[in-house]
mmCIF file of the C-alpha atoms, coordinates in Angstrom:
data_MODEL
# 
_entry.id   MODEL 
# 
loop_
_atom_site.group_PDB 
_atom_site.id 
_atom_site.type_symbol 
_atom_site.label_atom_id 
_atom_site.label_alt_id 
_atom_site.label_comp_id 
_atom_site.label_asym_id 
_atom_site.label_entity_id 
_atom_site.label_seq_id 
_atom_site.pdbx_PDB_ins_code 
_atom_site.Cartn_x 
_atom_site.Cartn_y 
_atom_site.Cartn_z 
_atom_site.occupancy 
_atom_site.B_iso_or_equiv 
_atom_site.pdbx_formal_charge 
_atom_site.auth_seq_id 
_atom_site.auth_comp_id 
_atom_site.auth_asym_id 
_atom_site.auth_atom_id 
_atom_site.pdbx_PDB_model_num 
ATOM 1  C CA . MET A 1 1  ? -75.344  -61.992 75.578 1.00 0.00 ? 1  MET A CA 1 
ATOM 2  C CA . THR A 1 2  ? -76.640  -61.470 72.031 1.00 0.00 ? 2  THR A CA 1 
ATOM 3  C CA . GLN A 1 3  ? -78.418  -64.223 70.143 1.00 0.00 ? 3  GLN A CA 1 
ATOM 4  C CA . LYS A 1 4  ? -77.855  -63.211 66.515 1.00 0.00 ? 4  LYS A CA 1 
ATOM 5  C CA . ASN A 1 5  ? -79.178  -66.507 65.160 1.00 0.00 ? 5  ASN A CA 1 
ATOM 6  C CA . ASN A 1 6  ? -82.453  -66.225 67.067 1.00 0.00 ? 6  ASN A CA 1 
ATOM 7  C CA . PRO A 1 7  ? -84.787  -63.804 65.253 1.00 0.00 ? 7  PRO A CA 1 
ATOM 8  C CA . LEU A 1 8  ? -87.208  -63.889 68.206 1.00 0.00 ? 8  LEU A CA 1 
ATOM 9  C CA . HIS A 1 9  ? -84.619  -62.822 70.787 1.00 0.00 ? 9  HIS A CA 1 
ATOM 10 C CA . GLY A 1 10 ? -85.968  -59.915 72.816 1.00 0.00 ? 10 GLY A CA 1 
ATOM 11 C CA . ILE A 1 11 ? -89.535  -60.252 71.532 1.00 0.00 ? 11 ILE A CA 1 
ATOM 12 C CA . LYS A 1 12 ? -92.125  -61.203 74.132 1.00 0.00 ? 12 LYS A CA 1 
ATOM 13 C CA . LEU A 1 13 ? -94.798  -63.783 73.375 1.00 0.00 ? 13 LEU A CA 1 
ATOM 14 C CA . GLN A 1 14 ? -97.435  -61.170 74.215 1.00 0.00 ? 14 GLN A CA 1 
ATOM 15 C CA . GLU A 1 15 ? -96.004  -58.842 71.542 1.00 0.00 ? 15 GLU A CA 1 
ATOM 16 C CA . ILE A 1 16 ? -96.159  -61.677 69.007 1.00 0.00 ? 16 ILE A CA 1 
ATOM 17 C CA . VAL A 1 17 ? -99.803  -62.504 69.798 1.00 0.00 ? 17 VAL A CA 1 
ATOM 18 C CA . GLU A 1 18 ? -100.842 -58.833 69.752 1.00 0.00 ? 18 GLU A CA 1 
ATOM 19 C CA . PHE A 1 19 ? -99.078  -58.297 66.406 1.00 0.00 ? 19 PHE A CA 1 
ATOM 20 C CA . LEU A 1 20 ? -100.816 -61.311 64.843 1.00 0.00 ? 20 LEU A CA 1 
ATOM 21 C CA . VAL A 1 21 ? -104.228 -60.293 66.187 1.00 0.00 ? 21 VAL A CA 1 
ATOM 22 C CA . GLU A 1 22 ? -103.752 -56.785 64.819 1.00 0.00 ? 22 GLU A CA 1 
ATOM 23 C CA . LYS A 1 23 ? -102.604 -58.103 61.436 1.00 0.00 ? 23 LYS A CA 1 
ATOM 24 C CA . PHE A 1 24 ? -105.105 -60.938 60.954 1.00 0.00 ? 24 PHE A CA 1 
ATOM 25 C CA . GLY A 1 25 ? -107.845 -60.588 63.581 1.00 0.00 ? 25 GLY A CA 1 
ATOM 26 C CA . TRP A 1 26 ? -108.970 -63.440 65.825 1.00 0.00 ? 26 TRP A CA 1 
ATOM 27 C CA . LYS A 1 27 ? -111.180 -65.081 63.199 1.00 0.00 ? 27 LYS A CA 1 
ATOM 28 C CA . LYS A 1 28 ? -108.491 -65.306 60.505 1.00 0.00 ? 28 LYS A CA 1 
ATOM 29 C CA . LEU A 1 29 ? -105.839 -66.247 63.068 1.00 0.00 ? 29 LEU A CA 1 
ATOM 30 C CA . GLY A 1 30 ? -108.076 -69.109 64.221 1.00 0.00 ? 30 GLY A CA 1 
ATOM 31 C CA . GLN A 1 31 ? -108.395 -70.296 60.622 1.00 0.00 ? 31 GLN A CA 1 
ATOM 32 C CA . ILE A 1 32 ? -104.638 -70.198 60.058 1.00 0.00 ? 32 ILE A CA 1 
ATOM 33 C CA . ILE A 1 33 ? -103.719 -71.879 63.352 1.00 0.00 ? 33 ILE A CA 1 
ATOM 34 C CA . LYS A 1 34 ? -106.536 -74.118 64.495 1.00 0.00 ? 34 LYS A CA 1 
ATOM 35 C CA . ILE A 1 35 ? -106.390 -73.880 68.273 1.00 0.00 ? 35 ILE A CA 1 
ATOM 36 C CA . ARG A 1 36 ? -109.364 -73.335 70.537 1.00 0.00 ? 36 ARG A CA 1 
ATOM 37 C CA . CYS A 1 37 ? -107.989 -70.253 72.300 1.00 0.00 ? 37 CYS A CA 1 
ATOM 38 C CA . PHE A 1 38 ? -108.099 -68.379 68.963 1.00 0.00 ? 38 PHE A CA 1 
ATOM 39 C CA . ASN A 1 39 ? -111.596 -69.557 68.015 1.00 0.00 ? 39 ASN A CA 1 
ATOM 40 C CA . ASN A 1 40 ? -113.679 -69.729 71.216 1.00 0.00 ? 40 ASN A CA 1 
ATOM 41 C CA . ASP A 1 41 ? -113.940 -66.507 73.234 1.00 0.00 ? 41 ASP A CA 1 
ATOM 42 C CA . PRO A 1 42 ? -110.406 -65.402 72.298 1.00 0.00 ? 42 PRO A CA 1 
ATOM 43 C CA . SER A 1 43 ? -108.296 -63.074 74.408 1.00 0.00 ? 43 SER A CA 1 
ATOM 44 C CA . VAL A 1 44 ? -104.608 -62.292 74.629 1.00 0.00 ? 44 VAL A CA 1 
ATOM 45 C CA . LYS A 1 45 ? -104.532 -63.519 78.231 1.00 0.00 ? 45 LYS A CA 1 
ATOM 46 C CA . SER A 1 46 ? -106.076 -66.931 77.494 1.00 0.00 ? 46 SER A CA 1 
ATOM 47 C CA . SER A 1 47 ? -103.905 -67.352 74.403 1.00 0.00 ? 47 SER A CA 1 
ATOM 48 C CA . LEU A 1 48 ? -100.718 -66.609 76.332 1.00 0.00 ? 48 LEU A CA 1 
ATOM 49 C CA . LYS A 1 49 ? -101.657 -69.094 79.038 1.00 0.00 ? 49 LYS A CA 1 
ATOM 50 C CA . PHE A 1 50 ? -102.242 -71.827 76.452 1.00 0.00 ? 50 PHE A CA 1 
ATOM 51 C CA . LEU A 1 51 ? -99.184  -71.040 74.319 1.00 0.00 ? 51 LEU A CA 1 
ATOM 52 C CA . ARG A 1 52 ? -96.823  -71.044 77.302 1.00 0.00 ? 52 ARG A CA 1 
ATOM 53 C CA . ARG A 1 53 ? -97.935  -74.587 78.174 1.00 0.00 ? 53 ARG A CA 1 
ATOM 54 C CA . THR A 1 54 ? -98.151  -75.962 74.627 1.00 0.00 ? 54 THR A CA 1 
ATOM 55 C CA . PRO A 1 55 ? -94.828  -76.009 72.752 1.00 0.00 ? 55 PRO A CA 1 
ATOM 56 C CA . TRP A 1 56 ? -96.216  -77.138 69.362 1.00 0.00 ? 56 TRP A CA 1 
ATOM 57 C CA . ALA A 1 57 ? -98.791  -74.327 69.311 1.00 0.00 ? 57 ALA A CA 1 
ATOM 58 C CA . ARG A 1 58 ? -96.224  -71.751 70.385 1.00 0.00 ? 58 ARG A CA 1 
ATOM 59 C CA . ALA A 1 59 ? -93.905  -72.922 67.596 1.00 0.00 ? 59 ALA A CA 1 
ATOM 60 C CA . GLU A 1 60 ? -96.692  -72.444 65.033 1.00 0.00 ? 60 GLU A CA 1 
ATOM 61 C CA . VAL A 1 61 ? -97.466  -68.946 66.336 1.00 0.00 ? 61 VAL A CA 1 
ATOM 62 C CA . GLU A 1 62 ? -93.793  -67.968 66.294 1.00 0.00 ? 62 GLU A CA 1 
ATOM 63 C CA . ALA A 1 63 ? -93.372  -69.323 62.745 1.00 0.00 ? 63 ALA A CA 1 
ATOM 64 C CA . LEU A 1 64 ? -96.403  -67.357 61.541 1.00 0.00 ? 64 LEU A CA 1 
ATOM 65 C CA . TYR A 1 65 ? -95.013  -64.242 63.201 1.00 0.00 ? 65 TYR A CA 1 
ATOM 66 C CA . LEU A 1 66 ? -91.664  -64.653 61.449 1.00 0.00 ? 66 LEU A CA 1 
ATOM 67 C CA . LYS A 1 67 ? -93.437  -65.066 58.091 1.00 0.00 ? 67 LYS A CA 1 
ATOM 68 C CA . SER A 1 68 ? -95.685  -62.055 58.749 1.00 0.00 ? 68 SER A CA 1 
ATOM 69 C CA . VAL A 1 69 ? -93.329  -59.440 60.168 1.00 0.00 ? 69 VAL A CA 1 
ATOM 70 C CA . PRO A 1 70 ? -91.453  -57.282 57.645 1.00 0.00 ? 70 PRO A CA 1 
ATOM 71 C CA . LYS A 1 71 ? -87.843  -58.418 57.174 1.00 0.00 ? 71 LYS A CA 1 
ATOM 72 C CA . SER A 1 72 ? -86.529  -54.952 58.094 1.00 0.00 ? 72 SER A CA 1 
ATOM 73 C CA . SER A 1 73 ? -88.097  -55.268 61.570 1.00 0.00 ? 73 SER A CA 1 
ATOM 74 C CA . GLN A 1 74 ? -86.287  -58.544 62.162 1.00 0.00 ? 74 GLN A CA 1 
ATOM 75 C CA . LYS A 1 75 ? -82.924  -56.938 61.354 1.00 0.00 ? 75 LYS A CA 1 
ATOM 76 C CA . GLU A 1 76 ? -83.302  -54.018 63.806 1.00 0.00 ? 76 GLU A CA 1 
ATOM 77 C CA . GLU A 1 77 ? -81.997  -56.108 66.731 1.00 0.00 ? 77 GLU A CA 1 
ATOM 78 C CA . GLU A 1 78 ? -78.631  -56.741 65.029 1.00 0.00 ? 78 GLU A CA 1 
# 
């Protein structure tokens, strides 16, 4: 089943975190989204664990990803 209205369909949370870290770096990412897992001894593993249990933080990360990824990449799924 295709989810055309969901731009995050088929994108794993790990891919989102890795993209944002590559684009911004941990320090800048921690300034943009003020959560401890981005500021204190950050790692993809610890961030994923926190984001999976914290809906508001995950929503902020997903929103930043959607603002940061080129529009053409979002259309590839369609």
